[in-house]
C-alpha positions, 0 to 999 in steps of 0.5 A: 472495540470500534477503532474509531474510539482512538479519535474520540479519546484524542479529542477528549485528551487533546481537544485544541491540538492541531489534528490536520495541517494542509501544507504549513497551515492548520486545517482543524484541531482534534475536537473539530475533527471528531465533530466532523467525523461524527457529522459525516457518520450521521449523514451516511445514515440519514442522507445516504441511507446506509447501514452498518457493515456497508462498504464505503469507497475512498478514491481520493488524492491525499487531502484533509477530507480523506481523514474526515471521511475515513473516521466518519465511516469508522464512527458509523460502524461501517467499513472503509474501502480505500482504493489506489487513486492511480487505478484505471476506470475498469480496475476501479469498477471491478473493486467497487462491484466485487465489494458491492460498495454502497457509496464512493467518496472522491476528490474533484480531480478523480470525479470523472474517472469515478463516474465512468467506473460507476457506469460499468457496475451492476448495482447502484453506488452513490457518488460524493465529491468532497468539497462540493455543496452536498459534502459541505452539508454532511459536515453540518449534521448533528453528531451521533454516538460512536457505533459499537463494533466487536473486535472481529467486525470488518473495519478496512477492506484492502484490495490487493492483486492476487497471483492471478492478477485478480484483485482480492479484498483482504478483510482487516478487522478492528482487532487487526488495526488496533494491534497494528496501531499499538505495535507501532509504538513497540517496534517502529517508533514512539510518537512525541507530544509534538510529533507530526506525520507527513502523508506524501505516500498514498493514504489509501495504503501504508501512509494512511495506516500509520496515521492511526498511531499518530492520531492515537498519540494526538500528533499532527497529520500533515497533508502536502498541498500537492496531494503527493510526493514532491521533494522540494515541498517535503523539505519545506514541510519538514522545516515548518513542522516538528518531530516529523515522521513519514512513510515512503517507498524506497524510490521516494527515499532515493528521490528525496535524498538526491534532491538538491533543493533541501538541506535542513532536516533537523526536524525530521525524526523518522522515515519508515520505508517499505513496499519494495527493496532498498538497495544497500548503496542507496540506503547508505547514501540516505544515512549519510545525508539524513543521519540515523533516521531510517526504519524499514518494515516488511508487510503485506496487505494481508498483514499490513506493515507488521511482519518484520522491522529493521530498526533505526539502531541496525541502520547505523551499527557499522561496527557489526560484522554483518552490517551490510547483510542487515541492511540487505535484510528486512529485519526481524519479526515484529512483536505481534507476530510469529514468522517462520520459513517453511518448505513445500510441505510446510516444514519449518526450515532452519536458518540459512535455508530458503523457503516460503515466509509464513506469519501468524498473529492478531494483525493477520487478516480475517480472510479474503472478501467472499473468497472462502476457497482462496482464504483457506489456501492462504490461511492454514492453521492460522498461518498466512502464506505470504508467497514470498521466499526468504531466509533467516540468518542465525540471529533471526534476521529475514532476507527476502530472496524472491517474490513468488508468483513473479510479482513485480514491485515498481516504485513501491507498487505491486504489479502482477504480470498475469493481469498485464498478460491477459490484456496483451493477449486480447490483441489479435496478433499476439499468440503468447506473452510473458511479463517479467520485471527488470531491475531499475536503479530508481524504481526498483523494477520496471515491466518488460513484456515478451510477445510471440506473434501469431503466424504471419502477423505483425504488431506496432508496439504503439498498439500494445501500449494503447491496449494497456492504457485502455485497460490498466493503470499507467504505472503497470504498462510495460516499458518495453516489448520484446518480439519473439518467434516463440517463448521458452517453455519447460517439458510441461509447456509452461513458459520459463520466465527465468530464461526471459530474465537471462535474455534481458541481462544479455540485452537481447532485442529480438528473439529468434 
């Protein structure tokens, strides 16, 4: 049941097909990719002395080596630990330490950051820089047979911030990923024989997950030479490759559509978007520019990409009286899951009533890494409590009304206010603080911090900026700070963030 067999089968069936392209150039075919993955698997065992079930980190800019290492880890029966390459050194150190990672593969541009993180960890981690001499040796080792795994063994440890801001490792098994891979063909899109997948979004997240069904079908995985999302580059890649599919955050879709440099999208088959809200008007503009090529999915790290889907057909059903409502929804339940909306007592609610979204199925995580108490609170009777508030219409289409626990989604990235608040409270002048999201036309939301100062204290906003930059990733840093004498509270002394959002709507600069 080792998920790595997907590559083994593809190499047997399509040995000479291009497996990976770097930009417009072929990097390797499928038989070369499986040989490299197998060589890396042996090197993990013999050169690094790693064991089955060890967690191996990938802290990398998008590159062909990401796929080599990812599949090498699977081949060896070990657990892959993909990590967001935007994270701060301290955040990286926390994940590596919590997961007790044995090794970390990095690209050269992230090697210094990784070294700083490893120096903060209380156990030994072997650091391998892809592209250097040691890594080149890994590719020349003898092959080994794929290591047997059971369906419930851990394959992918995905860290997602919790409601307190402390990252938690969602344990995704071979069964979880296998079912999610097959479900892509049922609910999202088929992959044609000459299909291509452009990885412009981080491969440590959704884009990497969608690499699995494309690999299973023997499609081409295209890595932009820039390693990320550049609209002009993406337009050129679409012209160069056939039947192109791409996963993107809504902000990426918006930038892609608004870019004036590209015009030929005949080779573009599908853009699957998710990770945040897509404004209806932005969606309409994308459809006008690209045609019927949009598909929306809703998922979480705990049930990756697999909760609901708004298919291509619903994006173009303009004659449907609920067309705009459908565009504002996240679609209906995918085939491999059950989805319901419940009240605070876990009673299923009828259509039209708002409650918490729950999901159950074989794609839902096994639990949180070494956090049995939190796992028990999140997984109840097989149901994953997503923490998202939503409402079903009478046709089974789900609309998300709010993100519980005040989650902020900016540019497709999840930002948890508590994490930022804890950093800001380290400043001696800060008595209280609260972080909320403010709607932003391009990024979905931007981070705003409200600060109450200790009596007689003053603070320079540049100091707060630097404090955040020293401790958390740049994209989580507040875009503005509002200084207050006191923050609004309810009868229980809890800060009422709803009032803070109201102040933002009124453009209050200083709270008296």
